[in-house]
Each structure stands twice: as structure tokens, then as C-alpha cells.
DSSP file (Angstrom, degrees, kcal/mol; ACC not computed):
  #  RESIDUE AA STRUCTURE BP1 BP2  ACC     N-H-->O    O-->H-N    N-H-->O    O-->H-N    TCO  KAPPA ALPHA  PHI   PSI    X-CA   Y-CA   Z-CA
    1    1 A M              0   0    0      0, 0.0     2,-0.4     0, 0.0    18,-0.2   0.000 360.0 360.0 360.0 135.1  151.4   98.0   77.5
    2    2 A R  E     -A   18   0A   0     16,-2.4    16,-3.3     2,-0.0     2,-0.3  -0.968 360.0-169.6-124.6 142.5  147.8   96.8   77.4
    3    3 A Q  E     -AB  17 106A   0    103,-0.5   103,-3.1    -2,-0.4     2,-0.4  -0.962   9.1-177.5-132.6 147.7  144.9   98.3   79.2
    4    4 A A  E     -AB  16 105A   0     12,-2.7    12,-3.0    -2,-0.3     2,-0.3  -0.999  25.3-125.3-142.4 147.1  141.2   97.5   80.0
    5    5 A E  E     -AB  15 104A   0     99,-3.5    99,-2.3    -2,-0.4     2,-0.6  -0.670  21.7-141.6 -85.8 144.4  138.5   99.2   81.7
    6    6 A I  E     -AB  14 103A   0      8,-3.3     7,-3.8    -2,-0.3     8,-1.4  -0.915  17.7-168.0-111.3 120.7  136.8   97.4   84.6
    7    7 A Y  E     -AB  12 102A   0     95,-2.8    95,-2.2    -2,-0.6     2,-0.5  -0.840  10.8-162.2-108.7 138.3  133.0   97.9   85.0
    8    8 A R  E >  S-AB  11 101A   0      3,-2.6     3,-2.2    -2,-0.4    93,-0.2  -0.989  84.6 -19.0-121.7 122.5  130.8   96.9   87.9
    9    9 A N  T 3  S-     0   0    0     91,-2.6    -1,-0.1    -2,-0.5    92,-0.1   0.859 130.8 -52.0  49.2  41.7  127.1   96.7   87.1
   10   10 A G  T 3  S+     0   0    0     90,-0.5     2,-0.5     1,-0.2    -1,-0.3   0.420 115.3 112.8  83.8  -1.1  127.9   98.9   84.0
   11   11 A T  E <  S-A    8   0A   0     -3,-2.2    -3,-2.6     1,-0.0    -1,-0.2  -0.908  75.7-110.4-113.1 136.4  129.7  101.6   85.8
   12   12 A L  E     +A    7   0A   0     -2,-0.5    -5,-0.2    -5,-0.2     3,-0.1  -0.369  41.4 167.6 -66.2 127.6  133.5  102.2   85.3
   13   13 A A  E     -     0   0A   0     -7,-3.8    16,-2.8     1,-0.4     2,-0.3   0.723  56.9 -44.2-107.7 -36.8  135.3  101.2   88.6
   14   14 A G  E     -AC   6  28A   0     -8,-1.4    -8,-3.3    14,-0.3     2,-0.4  -0.948  51.8 -95.0-175.1-172.7  138.8  101.2   87.5
   15   15 A V  E     -AC   5  27A   0     12,-2.4    12,-2.2    -2,-0.3     2,-0.4  -0.994  20.6-153.5-132.7 134.6  141.6  100.3   84.9
   16   16 A I  E     -AC   4  26A   0    -12,-3.0   -12,-2.7    -2,-0.4     2,-0.4  -0.916  14.9-164.3-109.5 142.6  143.8   97.3   84.8
   17   17 A T  E     -AC   3  25A   0      8,-2.2     8,-2.3    -2,-0.4     2,-0.5  -0.972  13.6-159.4-131.9 139.2  147.2   97.6   83.0
   18   18 A Q  E     -AC   2  24A   0    -16,-3.3   -16,-2.4    -2,-0.4     6,-0.2  -0.985  17.0-155.2-116.7 117.8  149.6   95.0   81.8
   19   19 A Y    >   -     0   0    0      4,-2.9     3,-1.6    -2,-0.5     4,-0.4  -0.493  31.3-105.7 -87.8 159.1  153.2   96.4   81.3
   20   20 A P  T 3  S+     0   0    0      0, 0.0    -1,-0.1     0, 0.0    -2,-0.0   0.737 118.1  61.0 -60.6 -26.3  155.6   94.7   78.9
   21   21 A E  T 3  S-     0   0    0      2,-0.1     3,-0.1     1,-0.0    -2,-0.0   0.138 123.6-101.7 -90.5  21.1  157.7   93.1   81.7
   22   22 A K  S <  S+     0   0    0     -3,-1.6     2,-0.4     1,-0.3    -1,-0.0   0.863  77.2 141.9  62.2  38.1  154.5   91.2   82.8
   23   23 A R        -     0   0    0     -4,-0.4    -4,-2.9    33,-0.0     2,-0.3  -0.899  36.0-151.7-103.7 137.8  153.8   93.5   85.6
   24   24 A Y  E     -CD  18  54A   0     30,-3.1    30,-2.0    -2,-0.4     2,-0.3  -0.785  12.8-173.6-113.9 153.9  150.2   94.3   86.4
   25   25 A E  E     -CD  17  53A   0     -8,-2.3    -8,-2.2    -2,-0.3     2,-0.4  -0.946   6.3-165.4-145.0 128.5  148.5   97.3   88.0
   26   26 A F  E     -CD  16  52A   0     26,-2.7    26,-2.8    -2,-0.3     2,-0.4  -0.911  12.1-174.7-108.8 138.2  144.8   97.8   88.9
   27   27 A R  E     -CD  15  51A   0    -12,-2.2   -12,-2.4    -2,-0.4    24,-0.2  -0.988  18.9-138.1-132.6 124.0  143.7  101.4   89.7
   28   28 A Y  E     -C   14   0A   0     22,-2.5   -14,-0.3    -2,-0.4   -15,-0.1  -0.564  35.0-107.5 -71.6 143.4  140.2  102.4   91.0
   29   29 A T     >  -     0   0    0    -16,-2.8     4,-2.5    -2,-0.2     5,-0.2  -0.285  27.4-112.1 -58.9 157.4  139.0  105.5   89.3
   30   30 A D  H  > S+     0   0    0      1,-0.2     4,-2.3     2,-0.2     5,-0.2   0.921 117.8  49.3 -55.8 -45.8  139.0  108.7   91.5
   31   31 A E  H  > S+     0   0    0      2,-0.2     4,-0.8     1,-0.2    -1,-0.2   0.904 113.9  43.5 -63.8 -41.3  135.2  108.7   91.5
   32   32 A W  H  4 S+     0   0    0    -19,-0.2     3,-0.5     2,-0.2     6,-0.3   0.929 114.8  48.3 -65.3 -48.7  134.9  105.1   92.5
   33   33 A F  H  < S+     0   0    0     -4,-2.5    -2,-0.2     1,-0.2    -1,-0.2   0.875 114.5  46.0 -65.1 -39.0  137.6  105.2   95.1
   34   34 A Q  H  < S+     0   0    0     -4,-2.3     2,-0.8    -5,-0.2    -1,-0.2   0.656  92.7  87.2 -82.3 -15.4  136.2  108.5   96.8
   35   35 A N    ><  -     0   0    0     -4,-0.8     3,-1.5    -3,-0.5    -1,-0.1  -0.774  60.1-167.2 -89.9 104.8  132.5  107.4   96.8
   36   36 A N  T 3  S+     0   0    0     -2,-0.8    -1,-0.2     1,-0.3    -4,-0.0   0.623  84.5  64.4 -70.0 -14.0  132.0  105.4  100.1
   37   37 A A  T 3  S+     0   0    0      2,-0.1    -1,-0.3    -3,-0.1    -5,-0.1   0.597  86.6  83.0 -81.5 -12.1  128.7  104.1   98.9
   38   38 A L  S <  S-     0   0    0     -3,-1.5     2,-0.1    -6,-0.3   -25,-0.0  -0.806  78.2-137.3 -94.0 127.0  130.4  102.2   96.0
   39   39 A P        -     0   0    0      0, 0.0     2,-0.1     0, 0.0    -2,-0.1  -0.364  25.8 -93.3 -84.1 166.3  131.9   98.7   97.1
   40   40 A A        -     0   0    0      1,-0.1     3,-0.1    -2,-0.1     4,-0.0  -0.413  30.8-123.4 -70.0 153.6  135.2   97.3   96.2
   41   41 A I  S    S+     0   0    0      4,-0.4     2,-0.3     1,-0.2    -1,-0.1   0.788  90.8   6.7 -67.9 -22.7  135.1   95.0   93.0
   42   42 A S  B >   -E   45   0B   0      3,-0.5     3,-1.4     1,-0.1    -1,-0.2  -0.999  66.9-120.0-158.7 149.8  136.6   92.2   95.1
   43   43 A L  T 3  S+     0   0    0     -2,-0.3    -1,-0.1     1,-0.3    -2,-0.0   0.817 117.5  55.5 -62.0 -25.7  137.6   91.2   98.6
   44   44 A T  T 3  S+     0   0    0      1,-0.2    -1,-0.3    -3,-0.1    16,-0.0   0.512 111.3  44.9 -85.4  -1.6  141.2   90.8   97.3
   45   45 A L  B <  S+E   42   0B   0     -3,-1.4    -3,-0.5    13,-0.0    -4,-0.4  -0.468  83.4 178.4-133.3  63.0  141.1   94.4   96.0
   46   46 A P    >   -     0   0    0      0, 0.0     3,-1.0     0, 0.0     2,-0.3  -0.117  41.5-110.5 -63.4 161.4  139.6   96.4   98.8
   47   47 A K  T 3  S+     0   0    0      1,-0.2     3,-0.1   -11,-0.0    -2,-0.0   0.015  90.8 104.6 -82.4  33.4  139.1  100.1   98.6
   48   48 A T  T 3  S+     0   0    0     -2,-0.3     2,-0.3     1,-0.2    -1,-0.2   0.714  90.2  21.0 -86.3 -21.8  141.8  100.7  101.2
   49   49 A Q  S <  S-     0   0    0     -3,-1.0    -1,-0.2     1,-0.1   -21,-0.1  -0.978  70.8-138.9-138.7 156.7  144.2  101.8   98.6
   50   50 A Q  S    S+     0   0    0     -2,-0.3   -22,-2.5     1,-0.2     2,-0.4   0.749  84.9  46.2 -92.1 -22.8  143.6  103.1   95.1
   51   51 A V  E     -D   27   0A   0    -24,-0.2     2,-0.4     2,-0.0   -24,-0.2  -0.988  60.7-173.0-126.3 131.2  146.4  101.4   93.2
   52   52 A Y  E     -D   26   0A   0    -26,-2.8   -26,-2.7    -2,-0.4     2,-0.4  -0.939   5.6-166.9-117.3 137.4  147.4   97.7   93.4
   53   53 A Q  E     +D   25   0A   0     -2,-0.4     2,-0.3   -28,-0.2   -28,-0.2  -0.942  10.5 168.7-129.9 153.4  150.4   96.3   91.7
   54   54 A S  E     -D   24   0A   0    -30,-2.0   -30,-3.1    -2,-0.4     4,-0.1  -0.984  40.9-131.0-153.1 157.7  151.4   92.6   91.1
   55   55 A D  S    S+     0   0    0     -2,-0.3     2,-0.3   -32,-0.2   -30,-0.1   0.424  97.9  35.0 -92.1  -2.2  153.9   90.4   89.2
   56   56 A H  S    S-     0   0    0    -32,-0.1   -32,-0.1   -33,-0.0    -1,-0.0  -0.971 107.0 -72.3-147.2 162.9  151.1   88.3   87.9
   57   57 A L        -     0   0    0     -2,-0.3    -2,-0.1     1,-0.1   -39,-0.0  -0.246  64.7-100.1 -59.0 136.3  147.4   88.7   86.9
   58   58 A F    >>  -     0   0    0      1,-0.1     4,-2.8    -4,-0.1     3,-0.6  -0.318  29.4-121.2 -59.5 135.4  145.3   89.4   90.1
   59   59 A P  H 3> S+     0   0    0      0, 0.0     4,-2.4     0, 0.0     5,-0.2   0.839 109.9  59.9 -45.5 -42.0  143.6   86.3   91.2
   60   60 A F  H 34 S+     0   0    0      1,-0.2     4,-0.2     2,-0.2    -3,-0.0   0.941 111.6  38.0 -60.5 -42.6  140.2   87.9   90.9
   61   61 A F  H X4 S+     0   0    0     -3,-0.6     3,-1.5     1,-0.2     4,-0.5   0.895 114.3  55.9 -77.6 -36.2  140.6   88.7   87.2
   62   62 A F  H >< S+     0   0    0     -4,-2.8     3,-1.6     1,-0.3    -1,-0.2   0.902 103.2  56.4 -58.2 -37.2  142.4   85.3   86.6
   63   63 A N  T 3< S+     0   0    0     -4,-2.4    -1,-0.3     1,-0.3    -2,-0.2   0.598  93.2  68.5 -71.6  -9.2  139.4   83.5   88.1
   64   64 A M  T <  S+     0   0    0     -3,-1.5    -1,-0.3    -4,-0.2    -2,-0.2   0.679  85.8  94.2 -78.3 -17.3  137.1   85.2   85.5
   65   65 A L  S <  S-     0   0    0     -3,-1.6     6,-0.1    -4,-0.5    24,-0.1  -0.367  83.2-109.5 -78.7 153.7  138.8   83.0   82.8
   66   66 A S        -     0   0    0      4,-0.1     2,-0.3    -2,-0.1    -1,-0.1  -0.200  36.8-135.2 -65.1 167.4  137.5   79.7   81.6
   67   67 A E    >>  -     0   0    0     -4,-0.0     3,-1.1     4,-0.0     4,-0.7  -0.881  49.0 -14.5-127.1 163.5  139.4   76.5   82.6
   68   68 A G  H 3> S+     0   0    0     -2,-0.3     4,-1.8     1,-0.3     3,-0.3  -0.149 126.3   0.8  57.9-130.3  140.6   73.4   80.9
   69   69 A V  H 3> S+     0   0    0      1,-0.2     4,-2.4     2,-0.2    -1,-0.3   0.807 130.2  58.5 -66.5 -34.3  139.2   72.5   77.6
   70   70 A N  H <> S+     0   0    0     -3,-1.1     4,-2.6     2,-0.2    -1,-0.2   0.883 107.2  48.7 -61.1 -40.7  137.0   75.6   77.4
   71   71 A R  H  X S+     0   0    0     -4,-0.7     4,-2.4    -3,-0.3    -2,-0.2   0.917 110.7  50.3 -66.7 -42.9  140.0   77.8   77.7
   72   72 A Q  H  X S+     0   0    0     -4,-1.8     4,-2.4     2,-0.2    -2,-0.2   0.910 111.5  48.3 -63.0 -44.3  141.9   75.8   75.0
   73   73 A L  H  X S+     0   0    0     -4,-2.4     4,-2.8     2,-0.2     5,-0.3   0.920 113.4  47.8 -68.7 -42.4  138.9   76.1   72.6
   74   74 A Q  H  X S+     0   0    0     -4,-2.6     4,-2.2     2,-0.2    -2,-0.2   0.919 111.3  48.9 -63.4 -39.9  138.7   79.9   73.3
   75   75 A A  H  X>S+     0   0    0     -4,-2.4     5,-2.3    -5,-0.2     4,-1.3   0.958 114.1  47.2 -62.5 -49.9  142.4   80.5   72.8
   76   76 A R  H ><5S+     0   0    0     -4,-2.4     3,-0.8     1,-0.2    -2,-0.2   0.966 115.9  44.1 -63.3 -51.6  142.3   78.4   69.4
   77   77 A Q  H 3<5S+     0   0    0     -4,-2.8    -1,-0.2     1,-0.2    -2,-0.2   0.834 119.5  40.9 -65.3 -29.4  139.2   80.2   68.1
   78   78 A L  H 3<5S-     0   0    0     -4,-2.2    -1,-0.2    -5,-0.3    -2,-0.2   0.558 106.4-126.9 -91.6  -7.2  140.4   83.6   69.2
   79   79 A R  T <<5 +     0   0    0     -4,-1.3     2,-0.4    -3,-0.8    -3,-0.2   0.922  62.8 139.0  59.8  44.0  144.0   82.9   68.0
   80   80 A I      < -     0   0    0     -5,-2.3    -1,-0.2    -6,-0.2    -2,-0.1  -0.947  62.9-102.0-115.0 139.3  145.3   83.9   71.4
   81   81 A D    >   -     0   0    0     -2,-0.4     3,-1.8     1,-0.2     7,-0.2  -0.396  28.6-129.4 -59.0 136.6  148.1   82.0   73.3
   82   82 A E  T 3  S+     0   0    0      1,-0.3    -1,-0.2     6,-0.0    -7,-0.0   0.714 108.3  52.0 -58.3 -23.4  146.5   79.9   75.9
   83   83 A K  T 3  S+     0   0    0      1,-0.1     2,-1.5     2,-0.0    -1,-0.3   0.354  80.7  97.6 -98.8   4.1  149.0   81.4   78.5
   84   84 A D    <>  +     0   0    0     -3,-1.8     4,-2.5     1,-0.2     5,-0.2  -0.569  48.3 169.4 -91.9  73.7  148.2   84.9   77.5
   85   85 A Y  H  > S+     0   0    0     -2,-1.5     4,-2.4     1,-0.2    -1,-0.2   0.845  72.6  52.3 -58.2 -39.5  145.7   85.4   80.4
   86   86 A F  H  > S+     0   0    0     -3,-0.2     4,-2.6     2,-0.2    -1,-0.2   0.948 110.0  50.2 -61.2 -46.3  145.4   89.2   80.0
   87   87 A G  H  > S+     0   0    0      1,-0.2     4,-2.1     2,-0.2    -2,-0.2   0.914 112.7  45.6 -59.5 -45.0  144.6   88.7   76.3
   88   88 A L  H  X S+     0   0    0     -4,-2.5     4,-1.8     1,-0.2     5,-0.3   0.861 110.1  55.1 -69.0 -33.6  142.0   86.1   77.1
   89   89 A L  H  X S+     0   0    0     -4,-2.4     4,-2.2    -5,-0.2     3,-0.3   0.943 110.5  45.2 -56.8 -50.5  140.5   88.3   79.8
   90   90 A I  H  < S+     0   0    0     -4,-2.6    -2,-0.2     1,-0.2    -1,-0.2   0.900 117.1  44.6 -63.8 -40.5  140.1   91.1   77.5
   91   91 A A  H  < S+     0   0    0     -4,-2.1    -1,-0.2    -5,-0.2    -2,-0.2   0.711 124.7  29.3 -78.7 -17.0  138.6   89.0   74.7
   92   92 A T  H  < S+     0   0    0     -4,-1.8     3,-0.4    -3,-0.3    -2,-0.2   0.625 107.4  62.3-121.7 -16.8  136.2   86.9   76.8
   93   93 A A  S  < S+     0   0    0     -4,-2.2    10,-2.7    -5,-0.3     4,-0.1   0.136  71.0  98.9-102.3  19.9  135.1   89.0   79.8
   94   94 A G  S    S-     0   0    0      8,-0.2     2,-0.3     1,-0.2    -1,-0.2   0.792  94.3  -0.1 -79.2 -24.8  133.3   91.8   78.0
   95   95 A A  S    S+     0   0    0     -3,-0.4    -1,-0.2     1,-0.1     6,-0.0  -0.981 114.6  34.2-156.8 163.5  129.8   90.5   78.5
   96   96 A D  S    S+     0   0    0     -2,-0.3     2,-0.2     1,-0.2    -1,-0.1   0.923  74.5 154.5  54.0  50.5  127.9   87.5   79.9
   97   97 A T        -     0   0    0      2,-0.2     2,-0.7    -4,-0.1    -1,-0.2  -0.657  52.6-102.6 -98.3 166.6  130.2   87.0   82.8
   98   98 A I  S    S+     0   0    0     -2,-0.2     3,-0.2   -34,-0.2     2,-0.2  -0.804  91.1   8.2 -86.6 122.7  129.3   85.5   86.1
   99   99 A G  S    S-     0   0    0     -2,-0.7    -2,-0.2     1,-0.1    -3,-0.1  -0.567 105.0 -58.9 103.9-169.2  128.9   88.3   88.5
  100  100 A A  S    S+     0   0    0     -2,-0.2   -91,-2.6   -59,-0.1   -90,-0.5   0.560  97.5  93.4 -90.9 -12.2  128.8   92.1   88.3
  101  101 A V  E     +B    8   0A   0     -3,-0.2     2,-0.3   -93,-0.2   -93,-0.2  -0.725  45.4 177.7 -99.4 135.1  132.2   92.8   86.7
  102  102 A T  E     -B    7   0A   0    -95,-2.2   -95,-2.8    -2,-0.4     2,-0.4  -0.895  17.9-141.0-126.6 157.2  133.0   93.2   83.0
  103  103 A V  E     -B    6   0A   0    -10,-2.7   -97,-0.2    -2,-0.3   -10,-0.0  -0.978  14.6-175.6-123.9 131.5  136.2   94.0   81.2
  104  104 A K  E     -B    5   0A   0    -99,-2.3   -99,-3.5    -2,-0.4   -13,-0.1  -0.991  28.3-117.1-127.3 126.0  136.4   96.2   78.1
  105  105 A P  E     -B    4   0A   0      0, 0.0     2,-0.6     0, 0.0  -101,-0.3  -0.306  19.4-137.8 -57.3 138.3  139.8   96.8   76.2
  106  106 A L  E      B    3   0A   0   -103,-3.1  -103,-0.5     1,-0.1   -91,-0.0  -0.907 360.0 360.0 -91.4 123.2  141.2  100.3   76.0
  107  107 A V              0   0    0     -2,-0.6    -1,-0.1  -105,-0.1  -103,-0.0   0.495 360.0 360.0 -95.2 360.0  142.4  101.0   72.7
């Protein structure tokens, strides 16, 4: 099982988890979910429910990854399988992302 914290504008919004059977879960923190002034991190992950589950990496997070040759170069330099999308997300979305969301690995 691998986990990462999801931050929006530097504030912890939730945790994403990858389970060994390639199942994913995103959970808003209690504080973020209960505060009506804080927005959802994505239109595809609205605050209508606190926990989301999927058989593949959520499209919002997948779209934070580089594409094409850039992804190949990142995977090679980081020594991560190019198809390990969760690993690439953790390794590359910690800073300097487009938008307000960043990802930090939970150790």
C-alpha cells in the first residue's frame, strides 16, 4: 500500500491511497470535508462524499502527470516504471505543479 497527502494551496485536503490490487481511494480530511468554505480539489471529486474509490488512478491525478517524451525521460531518470502512474505522481507532483494541488508521499 502506498499513500500520499494531497494539498491545495499548501493546506492538507486529503489522502490518496494505492492498494496492492491496483485499487485507489481518495479521502478528504475531516476538516476539509466539513468546512463549507473550502472547495473540492476537482470537479470530478466533489465534496458530496468524503471517500472515493476507483480501479484506476483518478483522472484528476493522472492528468497531473507529464505526457509522451517528458514522461519517458522522468521515468528513466527517476528509475520508475513508465506505467507506474502513482509512483510518478508521488515523485513529480510535489512542487511546481500547474494549479493549486500538490502531492507529498506519506512514508
